C-alpha positions as CSV (number, residue, x, y, z in Angstrom):
1,M,42.8,-38.9,-299.5
2,Q,41.6,-37.5,-302.8
3,Q,44.7,-35.2,-303.1
4,R,47.0,-38.2,-302.4
5,L,45.2,-40.3,-305.0
6,K,45.5,-37.5,-307.6
7,A,49.3,-37.1,-306.9
8,T,49.8,-40.8,-307.2
9,I,47.9,-40.9,-310.5
10,K,49.9,-38.0,-311.9
11,R,53.2,-39.7,-311.0
12,L,52.3,-43.0,-312.5
13,L,51.0,-41.5,-315.7
14,R,54.1,-39.5,-316.7
15,P,55.7,-42.2,-318.9
16,Y,52.3,-43.3,-320.2
17,F,51.7,-40.1,-322.1
18,R,54.8,-41.1,-324.1
19,A,53.2,-44.4,-325.1
20,R,50.1,-43.1,-327.0
21,S,51.2,-44.9,-330.1
22,N,51.4,-48.1,-328.1
23,R,47.8,-47.5,-327.0
24,A,46.6,-46.8,-330.5
25,A,48.1,-50.1,-331.6
26,G,46.7,-51.8,-328.6
27,L,43.2,-50.6,-329.3
28,A,43.5,-51.7,-333.0
29,Y,44.6,-55.2,-331.8
30,E,41.6,-55.3,-329.4
31,R,39.2,-54.4,-332.3
32,G,40.8,-57.1,-334.4
33,F,40.4,-59.7,-331.6
34,W,36.7,-59.0,-331.2
35,D,36.2,-58.8,-335.0
36,R,37.5,-62.4,-335.3
37,Y,35.6,-63.5,-332.2
38,L,32.3,-62.3,-333.5
39,R,32.9,-63.3,-337.1
40,T,33.7,-66.9,-336.1
41,R,31.0,-67.0,-333.4
42,G,33.6,-67.4,-330.7
43,D,36.3,-69.2,-332.6
44,R,37.7,-71.8,-330.2
45,W,35.6,-70.3,-327.4
46,G,32.3,-71.2,-328.9
47,A,30.7,-72.1,-325.6
48,D,31.7,-68.8,-324.2
49,F,30.1,-67.0,-327.2
50,Q,26.9,-68.9,-326.8
51,A,26.7,-68.1,-323.0
52,R,27.3,-64.4,-323.6
53,L,24.6,-64.3,-326.3
54,D,22.0,-66.2,-324.3
55,P,19.7,-64.0,-322.2
56,A,18.9,-67.0,-320.0
57,T,22.5,-67.5,-318.9
58,P,22.5,-67.5,-315.1
59,L,24.6,-65.3,-313.0
60,S,27.8,-67.2,-312.0
61,S,28.2,-68.5,-308.5
62,Y,31.3,-66.3,-308.4
63,H,29.3,-63.1,-308.9
64,R,26.3,-64.4,-306.9
65,Q,28.4,-64.4,-303.7
66,F,28.4,-60.6,-303.8
67,I,24.7,-60.1,-304.4
68,D,22.9,-63.0,-302.7
69,P,23.2,-61.4,-299.2
70,L,21.5,-58.3,-300.4
71,D,17.8,-57.7,-299.7
72,D,17.1,-55.8,-302.9
73,E,15.0,-57.6,-305.4
74,E,16.4,-55.7,-308.4
75,I,20.2,-55.8,-308.7
76,H,22.1,-53.3,-310.8
77,I,25.4,-54.5,-312.1
78,L,28.0,-52.5,-314.0
79,D,30.4,-54.4,-316.3
80,V,33.5,-52.2,-317.0
81,G,35.5,-52.9,-320.2
82,A,32.8,-55.4,-321.2
83,G,33.6,-55.9,-324.8
84,P,30.8,-56.3,-327.3
85,L,29.1,-59.1,-325.3
86,T,29.1,-58.9,-321.5
87,V,30.3,-62.0,-319.7
88,V,28.0,-61.3,-316.8
89,G,25.1,-63.8,-316.4
90,K,21.6,-62.3,-317.0
91,C,19.4,-64.4,-314.6
92,H,19.0,-65.1,-310.9
93,P,16.5,-67.4,-309.3
94,T,15.1,-64.8,-306.9
95,K,16.3,-61.4,-308.1
96,R,15.9,-59.3,-311.3
97,I,19.3,-58.5,-312.8
98,A,19.8,-55.2,-314.6
99,I,23.2,-55.0,-316.4
100,T,24.9,-51.9,-317.7
101,A,27.9,-52.7,-319.9
102,V,30.5,-50.1,-320.8
103,D,33.6,-50.0,-323.0
104,V,35.7,-47.4,-324.7
105,L,35.4,-49.2,-328.0
106,A,31.6,-49.5,-327.9
107,P,31.0,-47.6,-331.2
108,E,33.4,-50.0,-332.9
109,Y,31.6,-53.0,-331.4
110,D,28.2,-51.7,-332.6
111,R,29.6,-51.7,-336.2
112,L,30.9,-55.3,-335.8
113,L,27.7,-56.6,-334.3
114,E,25.7,-55.1,-337.2
115,R,28.2,-56.5,-339.7
116,Y,27.8,-60.0,-338.4
117,G,24.1,-59.8,-337.7
118,I,24.4,-60.3,-333.9
119,V,21.9,-58.8,-331.5
120,P,23.4,-58.6,-328.0
121,P,21.2,-59.2,-325.0
122,V,22.9,-56.2,-323.3
123,R,24.3,-53.6,-325.6
124,T,27.6,-52.1,-324.5
125,R,27.6,-48.3,-324.3
126,Y,30.6,-46.0,-324.6
127,A,32.3,-44.9,-321.4
128,E,35.9,-44.3,-320.3
129,A,36.4,-46.1,-317.0
130,E,38.1,-43.1,-315.5
131,Q,35.0,-41.0,-316.2
132,L,32.3,-43.3,-314.8
133,A,31.6,-40.9,-311.9
134,R,30.7,-38.2,-314.5
135,I,28.2,-40.6,-316.2
136,F,26.5,-42.3,-313.3
137,P,25.3,-40.9,-310.0
138,P,27.2,-42.0,-306.9
139,D,26.1,-45.1,-305.1
140,T,24.2,-46.5,-308.2
141,F,25.3,-50.1,-308.6
142,H,25.0,-53.1,-306.3
143,L,28.0,-54.7,-308.0
144,V,30.8,-53.4,-310.3
145,V,32.9,-55.9,-312.2
146,A,36.0,-55.5,-314.4
147,Q,37.7,-58.4,-316.0
148,N,41.0,-58.3,-317.9
149,C,40.8,-54.5,-318.6
150,V,42.0,-52.4,-315.7
151,D,45.6,-53.1,-316.7
152,H,44.7,-51.8,-320.2
153,M,43.5,-48.4,-319.0
154,E,45.2,-45.0,-319.2
155,S,44.9,-44.5,-315.5
156,P,43.9,-47.7,-313.5
157,L,43.9,-45.8,-310.2
158,A,41.5,-43.2,-311.5
159,A,39.3,-46.0,-313.0
160,I,39.2,-47.8,-309.7
161,D,38.4,-44.6,-307.9
162,A,35.4,-44.0,-310.2
163,M,34.2,-47.6,-309.8
164,L,34.1,-47.1,-306.0
165,T,32.2,-43.9,-306.4
166,V,29.4,-45.4,-308.4
167,V,29.0,-48.6,-306.4
168,R,26.7,-48.5,-303.3
169,P,28.1,-48.4,-299.8
170,G,28.5,-52.0,-298.4
171,C,28.6,-53.4,-302.0
172,W,31.5,-54.7,-304.0
173,V,33.9,-53.8,-306.9
174,V,35.3,-57.0,-308.3
175,L,38.5,-57.1,-310.4
176,D,39.8,-60.2,-312.2
177,H,43.1,-60.0,-314.1
178,A,46.2,-61.8,-315.2
179,E,49.2,-61.2,-313.0
180,N,51.9,-58.8,-314.2
181,E,50.6,-58.8,-317.7
182,A,52.6,-55.7,-318.8
183,E,55.9,-57.5,-318.0
184,R,54.8,-60.6,-319.8
185,E,53.8,-58.6,-322.9
186,A,57.0,-56.4,-322.7
187,Y,54.8,-53.3,-322.3
188,R,53.5,-53.6,-325.8
189,G,50.1,-52.2,-326.9
190,L,47.6,-51.7,-324.1
191,H,49.7,-53.6,-321.6
192,Q,51.3,-50.7,-319.5
193,W,50.4,-51.8,-316.0
194,N,51.2,-54.8,-313.8
195,I,48.6,-56.0,-311.3
196,S,49.8,-58.2,-308.4
197,V,49.3,-59.3,-304.8
198,R,52.1,-59.0,-302.3
199,D,51.7,-60.1,-298.7
200,G,47.9,-59.9,-299.2
201,D,47.9,-56.4,-300.6
202,F,46.8,-55.3,-304.0
203,W,49.6,-53.5,-306.0
204,I,49.6,-51.7,-309.4
205,R,53.0,-51.1,-311.0
206,G,53.9,-49.1,-314.1
207,R,57.2,-48.0,-315.6
208,A,57.3,-44.9,-313.3
209,G,56.6,-46.6,-310.0
210,E,54.2,-48.7,-308.0
211,T,51.3,-48.2,-305.6
212,N,50.0,-50.3,-302.8
213,V,46.3,-49.9,-303.7
214,T,45.1,-51.6,-300.5
215,Q,46.8,-49.0,-298.4
216,L,45.8,-46.1,-300.7
217,L,42.1,-47.1,-300.4
218,S,42.1,-48.3,-296.8
219,A,39.9,-45.4,-295.6
220,R,37.4,-45.9,-298.5
221,A,37.2,-49.7,-299.0
222,E,37.9,-53.1,-297.5
223,V,40.2,-54.7,-300.0
224,R,40.7,-58.5,-300.3
225,S,43.3,-59.7,-302.7
226,Y,44.1,-63.2,-304.0
227,V,46.3,-64.8,-306.6
228,T,46.0,-68.3,-308.0
229,D,47.9,-69.7,-310.9
230,H,48.9,-66.1,-312.0
231,W,45.3,-64.9,-311.9
232,V,44.6,-62.0,-309.5
233,Q,41.2,-61.4,-307.9
234,V,40.6,-58.2,-306.0
235,H,37.3,-57.7,-304.1
236,M,36.7,-54.2,-302.7
237,R,33.8,-53.5,-300.4
238,K,32.9,-49.8,-300.2
239,R,32.8,-48.4,-296.7
C-alpha cells in the first residue's frame, strides 16, 4: 500500500513542481489575509476572532462527536494548517483538551501576533503537513482536524498519510474543505487541488490526474465522505 501511495503522489506532483511561483504568491496572499484579520480583530468575522482568542470557548458539537465516545480523560487534538489562532474549541465539560496547532507559516504568524499585541491561547508551531510523522510519534492524537488547507498543500496525499500515522487507532482524521476550489480559483496561488465526493467516495484531483482516496486508503482507514452546499466533509477512522 505504501508503494502504491508513493507512486500516486509522484504522478500527481509532476505539474505542481512547475507551479512554485504560484505557491509563493499563494503563501504571500495567505500572510496578507491573516495580517488583515489580526490587525482588524477579525474584520467582518469579529465573533470568530473572539471565539478563537477565548480560552473558554467550548469544543464544538461537530468535533465532540469524535471524542465523546472515548474513555480517555485527556484528549490530544492536532489542528493542521491552523493559522495563527486555532478554530478548535478549548474546553469540554468532562475532558481536558490539549491542542497542538501547526502551520507552515507559523513564524510569520508569530511576528504578526507580536506586532498587534495578541497572545494566542494556543500558539501555532511550524510544521509541514507532509512531515507530521517525522515530528510526532505514531498514534499520538485522539483527533486530527484540517480545515480549508489540504487543497493548499504541495502533496495532499502525503499530508493525509501523515495525519493517519499520528492519529490513534480507532480515532478520527476530520477534513473540511470547499468543493473543487482549484477549479473555482483557476489554479491560482495555493489552489492546485480539487477535493470532491463522487458516489460516496473521497476524490482528490490535480492537473496531472485524480485519485479515489477512499479506495487508496481502504486497508488503512474507514472513510466517510459528505458534500453539502459545495462543502466537503471527510471523516477517516484509522483501523
